[in-house]
N, C-alpha and C positions, 0 to 999 in steps of 0.2 A: 168746061175747061178750067174755069176759075176755081172750082172746087178741087180739081186735081192739082193746080198750081199751089193752092193754099195748103193742101196736104203735103206737097213736096217740100214746101218751105218750113213746115213745122219741125222743130228741133226735139229730138227725143231726150228724155231725162236719163242720163247715164245710170243713176242709182236705180231707177225703176227697171231699166233694161237688165241690169245686173241681178235684181231680185227675181225677175222672170226667168233668166237663164239658170239661176241657182235652183229654182223650183223645178224647171224642166230636167235638170241634171239629177235631182233627187228622185223624181218619178222614174227616170230611165234606170237609175241605180237600183231602185226597188223592183221594177218590173222586168228588167233585163234577165236576171238569173231565173226567174219563173218561166219566162218565155223560152230561154235556152233549155231548161229542164223539160219543158213540154215538147220541144222540138226533138230532143234526144230520145225521149220516151217513146216517140212514134217513128223514130228514124229506121227501125228495123222491121216495119210491117211488111208481111209478104205481099208480093205483087199478084195481080189477078192472073198473070200468065204462069205463076209458079206451078200450080197443080197441073197445067197442061204440059209443061216441060217434063215433069216427073212421069206423066202418062206416056210420053213419047220415048222415054229412055228405053234402051234395049236391055233385056234381062240376060242376054247371052254372056257367058263367061269368056274371057280372053282366050285365044288359041295361040298355039306356038310353044316353043321350048321355054321352060321356066328361066328367068333371068334374075339378076339382083340389081336393084337401083338404090342409090344413096342420094337423098335430097339434103342439102346443107342450107338451112335458113338462118341468115344472120340479120336479125331485125335491126333496122335503122342504119345499116351500112350503105352508103351511097355507091353507086356503080363506078364512079371515077376513082373513089377511094379504094374500092376493092381491086381495081386494076393495078394499083400501086403496091399492093401487098405481095411480097415474094412468095409466101406459101400459097396464096391464091393463084398467082401466075403459074406456079408449078403444077397445080391441079388442072388448070385450064386445058392443056393439050389432051388430057385423058378424059375430059368431061364434055357435056353438052351444055352450052351457055346460050342465053338469049335475053332479050329485053321484053318485059310485059307492059303493054300499054293499059294502065289501070284507070278506070273512071274515078272521079272525085266522089267522096273524099279518099285520099290515099292513106288509110289507116290499116293497122295490122290485121284485125279479124276479118274485115271485108276482103283483104288481099288473100289471107289463107283460104277463105271460102272460094274465092274466084280461081286461085291457083290450082286447087285440087279438084274442083268440080267443073271448071271451064265455064261457069255461069257468071256473067258480070253482075255488078251491084244493082244496076237498073232492072235486071230480070229476077234476081234472087230476093232483093229487098234488104240484103245484109249491108248496112251502111255505117255502122258504128262499132266501137270496141265494146259496147254493152251487150252485144249479141252473145249469149252463153249457151245456146242450145245445140243439139245435133245438127249437122249440115242438112240443109233443105233439099239437096239434090245428090244424086249418085256421084261418088267421088272415086279417085284413083285407089284409095284405101279399100273401098267397098269392092272394086273389081279385083284387087289382089287377093282379098279374102275369098271371093267367089271362086277364084281359080285354085283355091287350096293353099295359097301362100300366107306367110306370116308378116304382119306389120308391126314394127317396133318404133316407138318415138322416145327419143332422149331429149328432154327439155330442161332448161335452165331456170328452175324456180317458177314455172307457170304451168297451169293445167289447161290452157286454152286449146291446145292441139287435140288432146284426147277428148275434151268435152265436145269438140266439133266433129272429129273424125274417128273417134273410138267406136268399138262395136256397140257399146251401150252407154256412152258418155263415161264420166268418171274423172279421175285426177291423174296426171302424169308429171307431177313436179319432178320426180325422178323415176320415170317409167322403167328404166333398167340401168343397173350398174355395169361397169365394164366386165367384171368377173362373170356376171350372169349372161351377158351377151356372148362372151367367149364360150361359156358352157353350152349355151343354146345353139350355137352356130349362127351363120349369117342369115338374117331374115330376107324375105323376098323384097321388102321395102323398108329401108331404114331412114327415118327423118330425124336429123339432128337440128335442134332448134336453140340457137344462141340468142339471148335477149339483152345481155348486159350492155351491148353497144347502144341500145336504144336510150339508155339513161342520158347519154351526152348528145346523141344525134337528133332526137326528137322529144326531149323531155318536156318542152312546153305544151305538147299535144297529148300527154299521157292521160289527162282527165277525160278525154273523149272516149 
């Protein structure tokens, strides 16, 4: 006990403590970005259950009369803010709305993958915005095409949607102009992807 009491009574040198704290801070500053980069590089590894889910997916095309669906994706727009918008409220009575319970992290590409495939991040392994490949699982777009329908994506300066859900990947920064859409007629599935709201709503997270 005397040794413990002696240690407890010993006074630390403030300058020495400050030097050690500065050293620890420098080490953390140097290793932190490397650790974060390594974490992000492995964030999108496919899970062991991924191949099993694909094997269990049905190959049957949808049945029933052809219909038209429009999906409006406004990236970074909060649900409560959307409810305050007059144009949004005007659309609501004629549309199907709901809330998706998304696993962490709540980032854009993991959400797009989960929204159109129905497979959550923990099962698909898509957990970051660095995922740039074709969707790992059967999607709504695949089913529309299998039924002979056409899928059109109108995006605002991003190629994420077509890279993930296009027939063979690619770019859809401007997948179709209004004139082309009018000439081609209404597609079976139209996805309108607005991303400018994300610049203010979630800008600190864009590097993920």
